[in-house]
C-alpha positions as protocol buffer text, in pm:
chain_id: "A"
residue {
  index: 1
  type: MET
  ca { x: 10724 y: 16563 z: 11495 }
}
residue {
  index: 2
  type: VAL
  ca { x: 10709 y: 16339 z: 11830 }
}
residue {
  index: 3
  type: ILE
  ca { x: 10319 y: 16278 z: 11761 }
}
residue {
  index: 4
  type: VAL
  ca { x: 10393 y: 16217 z: 11379 }
}
residue {
  index: 5
  type: PHE
  ca { x: 10687 y: 15954 z: 11468 }
}
residue {
  index: 6
  type: VAL
  ca { x: 10491 y: 15793 z: 11744 }
}
residue {
  index: 7
  type: ALA
  ca { x: 10168 y: 15755 z: 11519 }
}
residue {
  index: 8
  type: LEU
  ca { x: 10329 y: 15631 z: 11213 }
}
residue {
  index: 9
  type: TYR
  ca { x: 10635 y: 15419 z: 11287 }
}
residue {
  index: 10
  type: ILE
  ca { x: 10480 y: 15285 z: 11581 }
}
residue {
  index: 11
  type: VAL
  ca { x: 10077 y: 15265 z: 11595 }
}
residue {
  index: 12
  type: HIS
  ca { x: 10043 y: 15256 z: 11253 }
}
residue {
  index: 13
  type: PHE
  ca { x: 10332 y: 15005 z: 11179 }
}
residue {
  index: 14
  type: GLY
  ca { x: 10226 y: 14822 z: 11484 }
}
residue {
  index: 15
  type: GLY
  ca { x: 9876 y: 14777 z: 11268 }
}
residue {
  index: 16
  type: ASP
  ca { x: 10077 y: 14666 z: 10948 }
}
residue {
  index: 17
  type: ILE
  ca { x: 10273 y: 14382 z: 11158 }
}
residue {
  index: 18
  type: ILE
  ca { x: 9939 y: 14298 z: 11328 }
}
residue {
  index: 19
  type: THR
  ca { x: 9722 y: 14271 z: 11050 }
}
residue {
  index: 20
  type: GLY
  ca { x: 9982 y: 14081 z: 10823 }
}
residue {
  index: 21
  type: ARG
  ca { x: 10083 y: 14369 z: 10572 }
}
residue {
  index: 22
  type: ALA
  ca { x: 10451 y: 14390 z: 10711 }
}
residue {
  index: 23
  type: ARG
  ca { x: 10484 y: 14017 z: 10687 }
}
residue {
  index: 24
  type: LYS
  ca { x: 10365 y: 14009 z: 10333 }
}
residue {
  index: 25
  type: ARG
  ca { x: 10551 y: 14267 z: 10192 }
}
residue {
  index: 26
  type: PHE
  ca { x: 10856 y: 14256 z: 10396 }
}
residue {
  index: 27
  type: ILE
  ca { x: 10915 y: 13881 z: 10449 }
}
residue {
  index: 28
  type: LYS
  ca { x: 10715 y: 13745 z: 10156 }
}
residue {
  index: 29
  type: TRP
  ca { x: 10832 y: 14046 z: 9943 }
}
residue {
  index: 30
  type: GLN
  ca { x: 10457 y: 14080 z: 9791 }
}
residue {
  index: 31
  type: TRP
  ca { x: 10379 y: 14442 z: 9653 }
}
residue {
  index: 32
  type: SER
  ca { x: 10146 y: 14598 z: 9417 }
}
residue {
  index: 33
  type: LEU
  ca { x: 10337 y: 14696 z: 9084 }
}
residue {
  index: 34
  type: HIS
  ca { x: 10217 y: 15019 z: 8940 }
}
residue {
  index: 35
  type: GLU
  ca { x: 10332 y: 15200 z: 8624 }
}
residue {
  index: 36
  type: LEU
  ca { x: 10720 y: 15275 z: 8662 }
}
residue {
  index: 37
  type: PRO
  ca { x: 10790 y: 15656 z: 8619 }
}
residue {
  index: 38
  type: THR
  ca { x: 10973 y: 15798 z: 8317 }
}
residue {
  index: 39
  type: GLY
  ca { x: 11351 y: 15912 z: 8333 }
}
residue {
  index: 40
  type: ILE
  ca { x: 11268 y: 16277 z: 8328 }
}
residue {
  index: 41
  type: ARG
  ca { x: 10999 y: 16209 z: 8648 }
}
residue {
  index: 42
  type: ARG
  ca { x: 11275 y: 16012 z: 8833 }
}
residue {
  index: 43
  type: SER
  ca { x: 11498 y: 16293 z: 8797 }
}
residue {
  index: 44
  type: PHE
  ca { x: 11272 y: 16582 z: 8875 }
}
residue {
  index: 45
  type: HIS
  ca { x: 11155 y: 16369 z: 9182 }
}
residue {
  index: 46
  type: ARG
  ca { x: 11539 y: 16329 z: 9309 }
}
residue {
  index: 47
  type: ILE
  ca { x: 11615 y: 16706 z: 9252 }
}
residue {
  index: 48
  type: HIS
  ca { x: 11282 y: 16796 z: 9411 }
}
residue {
  index: 49
  type: ALA
  ca { x: 11365 y: 16569 z: 9717 }
}
residue {
  index: 50
  type: ILE
  ca { x: 11701 y: 16668 z: 9759 }
}
residue {
  index: 51
  type: SER
  ca { x: 11615 y: 17052 z: 9725 }
}
residue {
  index: 52
  type: ILE
  ca { x: 11356 y: 17055 z: 9977 }
}
residue {
  index: 53
  type: LEU
  ca { x: 11541 y: 16849 z: 10240 }
}
residue {
  index: 54
  type: ALA
  ca { x: 11851 y: 17087 z: 10199 }
}
residue {
  index: 55
  type: LEU
  ca { x: 11586 y: 17404 z: 10219 }
}
residue {
  index: 56
  type: ALA
  ca { x: 11395 y: 17249 z: 10536 }
}
residue {
  index: 57
  type: ALA
  ca { x: 11730 y: 17190 z: 10713 }
}
residue {
  index: 58
  type: THR
  ca { x: 11889 y: 17547 z: 10600 }
}
residue {
  index: 59
  type: GLY
  ca { x: 11593 y: 17712 z: 10696 }
}
residue {
  index: 60
  type: ILE
  ca { x: 11555 y: 17556 z: 11041 }
}
residue {
  index: 61
  type: TYR
  ca { x: 11909 y: 17671 z: 11116 }
}
residue {
  index: 62
  type: LEU
  ca { x: 11860 y: 18025 z: 10975 }
}
residue {
  index: 63
  type: ARG
  ca { x: 11549 y: 18042 z: 11226 }
}
residue {
  index: 64
  type: PHE
  ca { x: 11760 y: 17875 z: 11512 }
}
residue {
  index: 65
  type: PRO
  ca { x: 12098 y: 17936 z: 11448 }
}
residue {
  index: 66
  type: ILE
  ca { x: 12410 y: 17702 z: 11622 }
}
residue {
  index: 67
  type: GLN
  ca { x: 12725 y: 17651 z: 11618 }
}
residue {
  index: 68
  type: LEU
  ca { x: 12830 y: 17441 z: 11321 }
}
residue {
  index: 69
  type: PRO
  ca { x: 13163 y: 17242 z: 11269 }
}
residue {
  index: 70
  type: ILE
  ca { x: 13192 y: 17388 z: 10871 }
}
residue {
  index: 71
  type: GLY
  ca { x: 13026 y: 17656 z: 10732 }
}
residue {
  index: 72
  type: ASP
  ca { x: 12882 y: 17993 z: 10916 }
}
residue {
  index: 73
  type: HIS
  ca { x: 12545 y: 18167 z: 10901 }
}
residue {
  index: 74
  type: THR
  ca { x: 12629 y: 18351 z: 10585 }
}
residue {
  index: 75
  type: SER
  ca { x: 12697 y: 18048 z: 10399 }
}
residue {
  index: 76
  type: ILE
  ca { x: 12407 y: 17869 z: 10485 }
}
residue {
  index: 77
  type: LYS
  ca { x: 12211 y: 18144 z: 10387 }
}
residue {
  index: 78
  type: TYR
  ca { x: 12348 y: 18139 z: 10045 }
}
residue {
  index: 79
  type: LEU
  ca { x: 12314 y: 17788 z: 10028 }
}
residue {
  index: 80
  type: HIS
  ca { x: 11941 y: 17858 z: 10130 }
}
residue {
  index: 81
  type: TYR
  ca { x: 11898 y: 18070 z: 9825 }
}
residue {
  index: 82
  type: ALA
  ca { x: 12072 y: 17871 z: 9604 }
}
residue {
  index: 83
  type: MET
  ca { x: 11873 y: 17570 z: 9662 }
}
residue {
  index: 84
  type: ALA
  ca { x: 11561 y: 17763 z: 9623 }
}
residue {
  index: 85
  type: ILE
  ca { x: 11636 y: 17883 z: 9299 }
}
residue {
  index: 86
  type: ILE
  ca { x: 11701 y: 17518 z: 9214 }
}
residue {
  index: 87
  type: ALA
  ca { x: 11370 y: 17419 z: 9344 }
}
residue {
  index: 88
  type: THR
  ca { x: 11194 y: 17679 z: 9222 }
}
residue {
  index: 89
  type: VAL
  ca { x: 11286 y: 17597 z: 8822 }
}
residue {
  index: 90
  type: PHE
  ca { x: 11255 y: 17249 z: 8838 }
}
residue {
  index: 91
  type: PHE
  ca { x: 10908 y: 17287 z: 8985 }
}
residue {
  index: 92
  type: ALA
  ca { x: 10825 y: 17520 z: 8704 }
}
residue {
  index: 93
  type: ALA
  ca { x: 10971 y: 17238 z: 8458 }
}
residue {
  index: 94
  type: ALA
  ca { x: 10776 y: 16952 z: 8641 }
}
residue {
  index: 95
  type: VAL
  ca { x: 10451 y: 17180 z: 8640 }
}
residue {
  index: 96
  type: LEU
  ca { x: 10524 y: 17228 z: 8253 }
}
residue {
  index: 97
  type: ASN
  ca { x: 10606 y: 16883 z: 8191 }
}
residue {
  index: 98
  type: THR
  ca { x: 10303 y: 16740 z: 8299 }
}
residue {
  index: 99
  type: PHE
  ca { x: 10097 y: 16936 z: 8041 }
}
residue {
  index: 100
  type: ILE
  ca { x: 10364 y: 16907 z: 7762 }
}
residue {
  index: 101
  type: SER
  ca { x: 10445 y: 16532 z: 7785 }
}
residue {
  index: 102
  type: ARG
  ca { x: 10327 y: 16307 z: 7505 }
}
residue {
  index: 103
  type: ASN
  ca { x: 10138 y: 16109 z: 7749 }
}
residue {
  index: 104
  type: LYS
  ca { x: 9982 y: 16383 z: 7929 }
}
residue {
  index: 105
  type: PRO
  ca { x: 10057 y: 16312 z: 8297 }
}
residue {
  index: 106
  type: TYR
  ca { x: 9844 y: 16597 z: 8440 }
}
residue {
  index: 107
  type: LYS
  ca { x: 9543 y: 16372 z: 8345 }
}
residue {
  index: 108
  type: GLU
  ca { x: 9657 y: 16129 z: 8656 }
}
residue {
  index: 109
  type: PHE
  ca { x: 9555 y: 16389 z: 8869 }
}
residue {
  index: 110
  type: ALA
  ca { x: 9211 y: 16470 z: 8758 }
}
residue {
  index: 111
  type: PHE
  ca { x: 8928 y: 16386 z: 8996 }
}
residue {
  index: 112
  type: SER
  ca { x: 8631 y: 16174 z: 8889 }
}
residue {
  index: 113
  type: LYS
  ca { x: 8317 y: 16032 z: 9048 }
}
residue {
  index: 114
  type: ARG
  ca { x: 8531 y: 15690 z: 9078 }
}
residue {
  index: 115
  type: ASP
  ca { x: 8736 y: 15876 z: 9292 }
}
residue {
  index: 116
  type: ALA
  ca { x: 8497 y: 16071 z: 9482 }
}
residue {
  index: 117
  type: LYS
  ca { x: 8360 y: 15714 z: 9580 }
}
residue {
  index: 118
  type: ALA
  ca { x: 8679 y: 15560 z: 9649 }
}
residue {
  index: 119
  type: VAL
  ca { x: 8787 y: 15814 z: 9906 }
}
residue {
  index: 120
  type: LEU
  ca { x: 8631 y: 15652 z: 10226 }
}
residue {
  index: 121
  type: PRO
  ca { x: 8722 y: 15324 z: 10150 }
}
residue {
  index: 122
  type: THR
  ca { x: 9081 y: 15464 z: 10071 }
}
residue {
  index: 123
  type: ILE
  ca { x: 9090 y: 15610 z: 10438 }
}
residue {
  index: 124
  type: LYS
  ca { x: 8961 y: 15273 z: 10569 }
}
residue {
  index: 125
  type: TYR
  ca { x: 9229 y: 15098 z: 10409 }
}
residue {
  index: 126
  type: TYR
  ca { x: 9460 y: 15306 z: 10577 }
}
residue {
  index: 127
  type: ILE
  ca { x: 9293 y: 15286 z: 10917 }
}
residue {
  index: 128
  type: PHE
  ca { x: 9283 y: 14926 z: 10918 }
}
residue {
  index: 129
  type: MET
  ca { x: 8907 y: 14894 z: 10867 }
}
residue {
  index: 130
  type: ALA
  ca { x: 8962 y: 14704 z: 10513 }
}
residue {
  index: 131
  type: SER
  ca { x: 9224 y: 14462 z: 10389 }
}
residue {
  index: 132
  type: SER
  ca { x: 9263 y: 14625 z: 10064 }
}
residue {
  index: 133
  type: LYS
  ca { x: 9206 y: 14963 z: 9859 }
}
residue {
  index: 134
  type: PRO
  ca { x: 9036 y: 15015 z: 9546 }
}
residue {
  index: 135
  type: HIS
  ca { x: 9235 y: 15124 z: 9239 }
}
residue {
  index: 136
  type: VAL
  ca { x: 9071 y: 15322 z: 9036 }
}
residue {
  index: 137
  type: ALA
  ca { x: 9367 y: 15490 z: 8872 }
}
residue {
  index: 138
  type: ASN
  ca { x: 9763 y: 15521 z: 8935 }
}
residue {
  index: 139
  type: TYR
  ca { x: 9710 y: 15735 z: 9205 }
}
residue {
  index: 140
  type: ASN
  ca { x: 9428 y: 15696 z: 9506 }
}
residue {
  index: 141
  type: PRO
  ca { x: 9218 y: 16004 z: 9531 }
}
residue {
  index: 142
  type: LEU
  ca { x: 9400 y: 16119 z: 9853 }
}
residue {
  index: 143
  type: GLN
  ca { x: 9723 y: 16106 z: 9678 }
}
residue {
  index: 144
  type: LYS
  ca { x: 9567 y: 16312 z: 9422 }
}
residue {
  index: 145
  type: ALA
  ca { x: 9439 y: 16570 z: 9635 }
}
residue {
  index: 146
  type: ILE
  ca { x: 9760 y: 16580 z: 9793 }
}
residue {
  index: 147
  type: TYR
  ca { x: 10004 y: 16569 z: 9517 }
}
residue {
  index: 148
  type: GLY
  ca { x: 9782 y: 16749 z: 9268 }
}
residue {
  index: 149
  type: PHE
  ca { x: 9647 y: 17037 z: 9434 }
}
residue {
  index: 150
  type: MET
  ca { x: 9796 y: 17047 z: 9819 }
}
residue {
  index: 151
  type: VAL
  ca { x: 10135 y: 17042 z: 9775 }
}
residue {
  index: 152
  type: PRO
  ca { x: 10146 y: 17241 z: 9465 }
}
residue {
  index: 153
  type: PHE
  ca { x: 9977 y: 17528 z: 9602 }
}
residue {
  index: 154
  type: LEU
  ca { x: 10181 y: 17547 z: 9913 }
}
residue {
  index: 155
  type: MET
  ca { x: 10496 y: 17505 z: 9684 }
}
residue {
  index: 156
  type: VAL
  ca { x: 10393 y: 17804 z: 9518 }
}
residue {
  index: 157
  type: MET
  ca { x: 10316 y: 18002 z: 9848 }
}
residue {
  index: 158
  type: GLN
  ca { x: 10669 y: 17888 z: 9988 }
}
residue {
  index: 159
  type: ILE
  ca { x: 10828 y: 18027 z: 9645 }
}
residue {
  index: 160
  type: ALA
  ca { x: 10641 y: 18350 z: 9665 }
}
residue {
  index: 161
  type: THR
  ca { x: 10720 y: 18413 z: 10065 }
}
residue {
  index: 162
  type: GLY
  ca { x: 11081 y: 18293 z: 10023 }
}
residue {
  index: 163
  type: PHE
  ca { x: 11116 y: 18563 z: 9722 }
}
residue {
  index: 164
  type: ALA
  ca { x: 10936 y: 18839 z: 9888 }
}
residue {
  index: 165
  type: LEU
  ca { x: 11168 y: 18803 z: 10189 }
}
residue {
  index: 166
  type: LEU
  ca { x: 11473 y: 18830 z: 9932 }
}
residue {
  index: 167
  type: PHE
  ca { x: 11329 y: 19147 z: 9763 }
}
residue {
  index: 168
  type: SER
  ca { x: 11097 y: 19267 z: 10009 }
}
residue {
  index: 169
  type: PRO
  ca { x: 11129 y: 19639 z: 9897 }
}
residue {
  index: 170
  type: GLN
  ca { x: 11000 y: 19538 z: 9563 }
}
residue {
  index: 171
  type: MET
  ca { x: 10764 y: 19258 z: 9659 }
}
residue {
  index: 172
  type: LEU
  ca { x: 10594 y: 19365 z: 9927 }
}
residue {
  index: 173
  type: GLY
  ca { x: 10507 y: 19735 z: 9902 }
}
residue {
  index: 174
  type: TRP
  ca { x: 10151 y: 19649 z: 9815 }
}
residue {
  index: 175
  type: ALA
  ca { x: 10150 y: 19516 z: 10161 }
}
residue {
  index: 176
  type: VAL
  ca { x: 10277 y: 19814 z: 10350 }
}
residue {
  index: 177
  type: PRO
  ca { x: 9938 y: 20036 z: 10364 }
}
residue {
  index: 178
  type: LEU
  ca { x: 9781 y: 19677 z: 10487 }
}
residue {
  index: 179
  type: THR
  ca { x: 10034 y: 19600 z: 10767 }
}
residue {
  index: 180
  type: GLY
  ca { x: 10202 y: 19968 z: 10882 }
}
residue {
  index: 181
  type: GLY
  ca { x: 10493 y: 19893 z: 10728 }
}
residue {
  index: 182
  type: LEU
  ca { x: 10747 y: 19724 z: 10550 }
}
residue {
  index: 183
  type: GLU
  ca { x: 10929 y: 19534 z: 10871 }
}
residue {
  index: 184
  type: ILE
  ca { x: 10580 y: 19449 z: 10984 }
}
residue {
  index: 185
  type: ALA
  ca { x: 10492 y: 19308 z: 10639 }
}
residue {
  index: 186
  type: ARG
  ca { x: 10800 y: 19112 z: 10643 }
}
residue {
  index: 187
  type: VAL
  ca { x: 10707 y: 18947 z: 10970 }
}
residue {
  index: 188
  type: TYR
  ca { x: 10376 y: 18846 z: 10877 }
}
residue {
  index: 189
  type: THR
  ca { x: 10533 y: 18686 z: 10545 }
}
residue {
  index: 190
  type: ARG
  ca { x: 10824 y: 18506 z: 10743 }
}
residue {
  index: 191
  type: PHE
  ca { x: 10573 y: 18374 z: 10966 }
}
residue {
  index: 192
  type: ALA
  ca { x: 10407 y: 18212 z: 10678 }
}
residue {
  index: 193
  type: HIS
  ca { x: 10714 y: 18077 z: 10528 }
}
residue {
  index: 194
  type: TYR
  ca { x: 10812 y: 17951 z: 10838 }
}
residue {
  index: 195
  type: LEU
  ca { x: 10493 y: 17753 z: 10884 }
}
residue {
  index: 196
  type: VAL
  ca { x: 10502 y: 17616 z: 10534 }
}
residue {
  index: 197
  type: ASN
  ca { x: 10837 y: 17476 z: 10602 }
}
residue {
  index: 198
  type: TRP
  ca { x: 10710 y: 17294 z: 10894 }
}
residue {
  index: 199
  type: PHE
  ca { x: 10404 y: 17152 z: 10678 }
}
residue {
  index: 200
  type: PHE
  ca { x: 10664 y: 17036 z: 10396 }
}
residue {
  index: 201
  type: ILE
  ca { x: 10857 y: 16865 z: 10671 }
}
residue {
  index: 202
  type: LEU
  ca { x: 10579 y: 16702 z: 10839 }
}
residue {
  index: 203
  type: PHE
  ca { x: 10497 y: 16581 z: 10507 }
}
residue {
  index: 204
  type: LEU
  ca { x: 10788 y: 16454 z: 10400 }
}
residue {
  index: 205
  type: SER
  ca { x: 10781 y: 16226 z: 10729 }
}
residue {
  index: 206
  type: VAL
  ca { x: 10443 y: 16069 z: 10640 }
}
residue {
  index: 207
  type: HIS
  ca { x: 10559 y: 16055 z: 10256 }
}
residue {
  index: 208
  type: ILE
  ca { x: 10855 y: 15847 z: 10332 }
}
residue {
  index: 209
  type: TYR
  ca { x: 10711 y: 15640 z: 10569 }
}
residue {
  index: 210
  type: LEU
  ca { x: 10455 y: 15552 z: 10325 }
}
residue {
  index: 211
  type: ALA
  ca { x: 10662 y: 15509 z: 10037 }
}
residue {
  index: 212
  type: ILE
  ca { x: 10823 y: 15262 z: 10244 }
}
residue {
  index: 213
  type: THR
  ca { x: 10540 y: 15071 z: 10389 }
}
residue {
  index: 214
  type: GLU
  ca { x: 10331 y: 15078 z: 10089 }
}
residue {
  index: 215
  type: ASP
  ca { x: 10543 y: 15093 z: 9771 }
}
residue {
  index: 216
  type: LEU
  ca { x: 10926 y: 15013 z: 9836 }
}
residue {
  index: 217
  type: PRO
  ca { x: 10985 y: 14872 z: 9524 }
}
residue {
  index: 218
  type: GLY
  ca { x: 10875 y: 15168 z: 9363 }
}
residue {
  index: 219
  type: LEU
  ca { x: 11096 y: 15386 z: 9597 }
}
residue {
  index: 220
  type: LEU
  ca { x: 11389 y: 15161 z: 9503 }
}
residue {
  index: 221
  type: TYR
  ca { x: 11358 y: 15229 z: 9141 }
}
residue {
  index: 222
  type: LEU
  ca { x: 11246 y: 15595 z: 9191 }
}
residue {
  index: 223
  type: PHE
  ca { x: 11609 y: 15662 z: 9353 }
}
residue {
  index: 224
  type: PHE
  ca { x: 11820 y: 15374 z: 9300 }
}
residue {
  index: 225
  type: GLY
  ca { x: 11753 y: 15193 z: 8972 }
}
residue {
  index: 226
  type: VAL
  ca { x: 11627 y: 14884 z: 9116 }
}
residue {
  index: 227
  type: ARG
  ca { x: 11370 y: 14731 z: 8873 }
}
residue {
  index: 228
  type: PRO
  ca { x: 11088 y: 14551 z: 9030 }
}
residue {
  index: 229
  type: VAL
  ca { x: 11109 y: 14190 z: 8826 }
}
residue {
  index: 230
  type: SER
  ca { x: 10814 y: 13958 z: 8918 }
}
residue {
  index: 231
  type: LYS
  ca { x: 10892 y: 13614 z: 9042 }
}
residue {
  index: 232
  type: GLY
  ca { x: 10627 y: 13363 z: 8963 }
}
residue {
  index: 233
  type: GLN
  ca { x: 10237 y: 13420 z: 8991 }
}
residue {
  index: 234
  type: PRO
  ca { x: 10050 y: 13653 z: 9196 }
}
residue {
  index: 235
  type: ASP
  ca { x: 9865 y: 13418 z: 9466 }
}
residue {
  index: 236
  type: HIS
  ca { x: 9486 y: 13396 z: 9471 }
}
residue {
  index: 237
  type: GLU
  ca { x: 9398 y: 13743 z: 9694 }
}
residue {
  index: 238
  type: ALA
  ca { x: 9621 y: 13948 z: 9433 }
}
residue {
  index: 239
  type: GLU
  ca { x: 9471 y: 13832 z: 9161 }
}
residue {
  index: 240
  type: ALA
  ca { x: 9121 y: 13950 z: 9285 }
}
residue {
  index: 241
  type: HIS
  ca { x: 9319 y: 14296 z: 9321 }
}
residue {
  index: 242
  type: THR
  ca { x: 9442 y: 14338 z: 8975 }
}
residue {
  index: 243
  type: VAL
  ca { x: 9304 y: 14622 z: 8821 }
}
residue {
  index: 244
  type: GLN
  ca { x: 9415 y: 14872 z: 8560 }
}
residue {
  index: 245
  type: GLY
  ca { x: 9775 y: 14778 z: 8547 }
}
residue {
  index: 246
  type: VAL
  ca { x: 9811 y: 14753 z: 8928 }
}
residue {
  index: 247
  type: VAL
  ca { x: 9964 y: 14409 z: 8972 }
}
residue {
  index: 248
  type: TYR
  ca { x: 10018 y: 14195 z: 9304 }
}
residue {
  index: 249
  type: ALA
  ca { x: 10293 y: 13988 z: 9290 }
}
residue {
  index: 250
  type: ARG
  ca { x: 10665 y: 13878 z: 9408 }
}
residue {
  index: 251
  type: PHE
  ca { x: 10950 y: 14103 z: 9323 }
}
residue {
  index: 252
  type: ASP
  ca { x: 11290 y: 14045 z: 9313 }
}
residue {
  index: 253
  type: PRO
  ca { x: 11476 y: 14351 z: 9429 }
}
residue {
  index: 254
  type: SER
  ca { x: 11825 y: 14276 z: 9344 }
}
residue {
  index: 255
  type: SER
  ca { x: 11753 y: 14354 z: 8986 }
}
residue {
  index: 256
  type: GLU
  ca { x: 11933 y: 14658 z: 8846 }
}
residue {
  index: 257
  type: ASP
  ca { x: 11792 y: 14904 z: 8607 }
}
residue {
  index: 258
  type: ILE
  ca { x: 12021 y: 14898 z: 8304 }
}
């Protein structure tokens, strides 16, 4: 966590300041406006964020219990279980929604040849070797790989290992011959569950940082309903990068979503 914090909030944001990106965004308030998410997707995102943060916090507490001003080990454990059920239900609903929704959101994560060609330029942008990144779709290729494949896979793994620990006699019986006993199987499962929990904590640290530094208007709209509103025409540099619905302009953060 210390390495991630230093790498992002000190080293990388220092690069934003040196290259002028921070001044352009936080002082001039010039951002890229992407397609705004629907109300359903906003609700799913809010619930996922709350449940995953609660699961991470309660999971760390259950692994390293300390004296709390309110609550005890048992109450925290049942809170962890309740948030796990909520996260599982809404994760399944979110996945289902990407396939049955009228605009077919799952297509946004399809990886094309254009995405493959955009991988290196996107990486160069994030490490300050390029002034802009290619906009070939609503999500860049790194986002597609992470949000469309890696996060769902690890989410399924976390759900499976979590429920396996909760119902170990029923769900880990197949592993007993391989590990030499139910308790050993639980140790391996708990270790995998613990590692994935830390992955989500680190992922959220990076995700929140990039949401703030790369798309703060989108973050404000997603969680607080503040709709980005164009104020004037984009500058010449911005117009050069207006591609497939991505518009660079000045936005008014005070406008509320009615």
